[in-house]
N, C-alpha and C positions, 0 to 999 in steps of 0.2 A: 504494500500500500504506500501511497504517497503521503508522507507526514510533514506537515508544515505547521508553523506556529499559528494558533487560532487568533482571531481578531480580539481586540480589547472588548470587555463586556460592559463597561460603564460602572457607575457607582452603585454599591449595594444599598438597598433600602435599610432604614434604621429601626423599623418597627417589626412586628411579627409577620408583616407581609414579606419580610426577607426570606421566610422559609420556602415559599414557592420559587423565589429567585435563586436561593442557594441550591435547591433541589435541581433546577434546570442546569445550573453551572456545574454541579457535581456530576450529573449524568453526562454532560458534554465532556468533562474531563475524563471520566471513567471510560466512556466509549472510545475516545481518542487514544487514551493510554493502552487499551486493549487492542485497538486497530493497529497501532504502531508497535505492538509487541514490547511495550515498555514495562508491562506487568502481566501476570496471568491471574492475579487475584485482586479484587476490589471489595472493600468493606465500607458500607455507609450506614449512618445512624441518623434518624430524625430526632431532633430535640423535642422533649415532651412538656416543657414548662410553659411555653408561650401559648397565648390564646390564638386560635385559628381565625384571626380577624378577616382573612380573605374569604372565609366561609360565613361571615356574619356573626361570629361568636366573640364575646368578650371574656369568656371563662377559659382558663388554661386546660390543656388536655388532661393533666393529672386529676384536676378537680372534676372534669367531665366524666372521667373513668369511674370515679367514686360515685357520682350521681347516677350514672347509667346503671350501676350495679345496685342501686337502691340506697346508697349511703349518702345522705345530704349533710355530711359532717364537715365539709370543707367550707371555710368562711366565704369563698367566692360563690357558693351555692345557696347563700342565705335567702335569696329571693327567687329561687328556682324550684322546679318540681322534678321528680324522677323522669317523667315523660319528656320534659323539655331537655334535660341533660342527655337522655338517651338519644333524642332526635339529633342534637348537636354532635354527640360522640359518634353516632352512625354516619353523619355527613363527613366527619373527619376520616373515619375508616374507609369510606367509599373514595374519598380523595386520595388516600394512600394507595388503594388498589389501582386507581387510575394512573398514578405516578409509576407504579411498577409496570403496568401495561405500556405506558409511554417509553420506559426504559427498554422493554422487549422490542417495541417497534423501532426504536433507535438502533438497536443491535441488528435487527432484521434489515435495516437500510444500508448496512455496510457490507460490500462484497468481501468474501473471504474464501479463498480456494474455489471449489465448485459450488459454493452456496453463499451463505451469509455468516456474519460474525455470530449471530444467535445460534446457528446450526452447530457451532463449536463451543457453546457457552452453557453454563448452568447458573441459574439465578435462584437463590434461596431467600425467600421473604419470610420473616418470622416476627413474632410479637413476644415481648418479655413476660406477659401475663396471660393466663387463661381467662380470668375475670379481673379486669383492671382495678376496679374499686376495692376488691378484696386482696389485691396483690397475690392472687392465687398462682402458684407455680406448677399447677397440674393442667393437663389438657391444653397445652400451648398450641396455637394454630401455626402451621408451617405450610408454605406453598413452595414447591420445587418446580421450576419451569426450566426446561432444557430443550435444546435443539436436536435435530435428527441424528447428529453424529455422536450424541452423548449416550452413555450406557444406562439410562434411566427410563423406566416405563412411566408414562404420564397418562393424563386423561382420566384419573381416578381419584376418589376420595378414600383415604385409608385411615382407619382408627388403630392407633398403635397401642391402645390400652394404657397401661401405666408404665410403659417402657420409658427409660430416660432418653432425653433428646440426644445425648451423646451417641446413642445407637444409630440415629439418623446420620450424624456427622461421620461416624465410622463407615457407614455404607457409602456415603458420598466419597470419602477418601479412597475406599476400595474401588469405586467406579473410576477414579482417576489413577488407578494402578498402584496405590499404596496398600500393601497387603496386611496392614495391622489389623488385629482383631479387637482392639480397644481404642478409644479416643478419650483424651483428657484423663480425669481421675478415674481409675478402674473401678472405684466404688460405685460410680454412677454410669457405668457402661456394661451392658450384658452381652454385647457383641453387635455386629452389624444388623441393621434393619433391612434384611435382604429383599423384602417385598418391593423395594423401589428399583432394584437392579434388573436389567434385561437378562 
């Protein structure tokens, strides 16, 4: 691929509307770094303290998560209801999903070999909590999106039961040719979640 310096992007917004701006810039940076083979791994994290003002909310994501789970214990929720918090929290989660879809489309727009960059990429989207308002670390949602040249079977919903998420990471590592049978702390890994592998 032809790799050139991207154009300047202008000034970053200074309020919470910076989050969509930062997301776009980070996606551009990540796709270009992958395209130019400057890296093979990219990690991104959305900050969760700011209010998603670009979606019409003045309440931060952390507080919205509490409210959506039925706990109106955050000061920012003093004048809110569970239904209102759930509606705003859901809007934010839908926005996140749209951003992941945008990243996949960006990867699909880059030629790579006999296909696209997405054909040779695995995107793992996860959330740190199963139920945000309760800080529950069980039943975490993960979405694994991968292209046609990746060794993962897609198009399915899988329930991993109470398996630790390190089992998923172990299976992903094995899909990339790393033969380890454990990932991270062995106490929290029972072995690869083989259901995702072709």
